[in-house]
C-alpha positions as CSV (number, residue, x, y, z in Angstrom):
1,M,-11.4,-9.8,-1.9
2,N,-12.9,-7.6,-4.6
3,F,-11.6,-5.4,-7.3
4,I,-11.3,-1.8,-5.9
5,G,-12.8,-0.4,-9.0
6,Q,-12.8,3.2,-10.0
7,G,-12.9,6.3,-7.8
8,N,-11.0,9.3,-7.0
9,A,-7.3,8.8,-6.3
10,L,-7.6,9.3,-2.5
11,I,-10.4,6.7,-2.1
12,V,-8.4,4.2,-4.2
13,E,-5.3,4.9,-2.1
14,L,-7.2,4.6,1.2
15,T,-8.9,1.4,0.1
16,A,-5.6,-0.1,-0.8
17,A,-4.2,0.9,2.6
18,M,-7.3,-0.5,4.4
19,L,-7.0,-3.7,2.6
20,A,-3.3,-4.0,3.6
21,I,-4.2,-3.3,7.2
22,E,-7.0,-5.9,7.2
23,I,-4.7,-8.5,5.7
24,V,-2.2,-7.9,8.4
25,V,-4.9,-8.3,11.1
26,E,-6.3,-11.4,9.4
27,K,-2.8,-13.0,9.3
28,N,-2.2,-12.0,12.9
29,W,1.0,-10.2,11.9
30,S,2.4,-7.6,14.4
31,T,4.2,-5.2,12.0
32,L,3.2,-3.2,9.0
33,W,5.1,-0.4,7.2
34,L,3.1,1.4,4.5
35,E,5.2,3.4,2.1
36,K,3.0,5.7,0.1
37,D,3.6,8.3,-2.6
38,S,0.4,10.2,-1.8
39,Q,0.8,13.0,0.7
40,P,-3.0,13.2,1.3
41,M,-3.1,9.5,2.0
42,V,-0.3,9.8,4.5
43,L,-2.1,12.8,6.1
44,A,-5.2,10.7,6.5
45,F,-3.4,8.8,9.3
46,K,-3.1,12.1,11.2
47,S,-6.5,13.8,10.4
48,I,-9.8,12.0,9.9
49,S,-11.1,15.1,8.1
50,V,-9.1,14.2,5.0
51,V,-11.1,10.9,4.7
52,P,-14.3,10.9,2.6
53,W,-17.4,9.9,4.5
54,K,-18.1,6.9,2.4
55,V,-15.0,5.1,3.7
56,R,-14.6,6.8,7.1
57,N,-16.1,4.0,9.2
58,R,-13.8,1.3,7.7
59,W,-10.9,3.8,8.0
60,L,-11.6,4.3,11.7
61,N,-11.6,0.5,12.2
62,C,-8.3,0.2,10.5
63,L,-6.7,3.1,12.5
64,N,-7.9,1.3,15.7
65,A,-6.2,-2.0,14.4
66,C,-3.0,-0.1,13.8
67,R,-2.8,0.9,17.4
68,S,-2.3,-2.7,18.4
69,M,0.7,-3.3,16.0
70,N,4.1,-2.0,15.3
71,F,2.8,0.4,12.5
72,T,4.6,2.9,10.4
73,V,3.5,5.0,7.4
74,T,5.9,7.1,5.4
75,H,5.9,9.1,2.3
76,I,8.1,8.4,-0.7
77,F,8.3,10.4,-3.9
78,R,6.9,8.5,-6.8
79,E,10.2,8.8,-8.8
80,G,11.9,6.9,-6.0
81,N,9.6,3.9,-5.9
82,H,9.9,1.9,-9.0
83,Y,8.7,-1.3,-7.2
84,A,5.4,0.3,-6.2
85,D,4.9,1.6,-9.7
86,R,5.3,-1.9,-11.2
87,L,3.0,-3.4,-8.6
88,A,0.4,-0.7,-9.3
89,S,0.6,-1.4,-13.0
90,I,0.2,-5.1,-12.5
91,G,-2.8,-4.5,-10.2
92,F,-4.4,-2.0,-12.5
93,N,-4.3,-4.5,-15.4
94,S,-5.4,-7.6,-13.5
95,H,-8.8,-6.5,-12.1
96,K,-8.5,-9.1,-9.4
97,F,-6.8,-9.6,-6.1
98,I,-3.3,-11.0,-6.4
99,W,-1.2,-12.3,-3.5
100,W,2.4,-13.4,-3.7
101,N,4.4,-14.9,-0.8
102,D,7.7,-14.0,-2.5
103,V,8.9,-11.3,-4.9
104,H,7.3,-12.1,-8.3
105,S,9.7,-12.6,-11.2
106,E,8.3,-9.7,-13.1
107,I,9.3,-7.2,-10.4
108,K,12.5,-8.6,-8.9
109,E,14.7,-6.0,-10.6
110,D,12.6,-3.1,-9.3
111,F,12.4,-4.6,-5.9
112,A,16.2,-4.9,-5.8
113,R,16.7,-1.4,-7.0
114,N,14.4,0.0,-4.2
115,K,15.7,-2.2,-1.4
116,L,19.4,-2.0,-2.2
117,G,19.4,1.6,-3.6
118,L,21.4,0.4,-6.6
119,P,20.0,2.0,-9.8
120,N,21.5,-0.6,-12.2
121,Y,21.5,-3.7,-9.9
122,R,20.3,-6.9,-11.7
123,F,18.5,-9.4,-9.5
124,C,19.0,-13.0,-10.5
């Protein structure tokens, strides 16, 4: 897996989504729920015209893969997704692919806040 690199925000968002879809396919999982804070990215699942030509073929392959799984994509406002903000920050600063099988210790509190909806919940 490669560092996504720089690009416009939509291409970076699409690339991250495609990577997630490809991982789900590779691991032969049957369910994926993408929660994104980018309205244009969510719209890309409904209209191919939103997708830039340089990633369109890969995008179409991913859309096809989504048809064979229990797939959901939803929009969440950035302010409501502390967990994703922390993950994005870690990813931005790492410049390499990171995979955790469990919630990493650096983000447990943000994960608990999002999952449980408790603003001051402390995860131990």
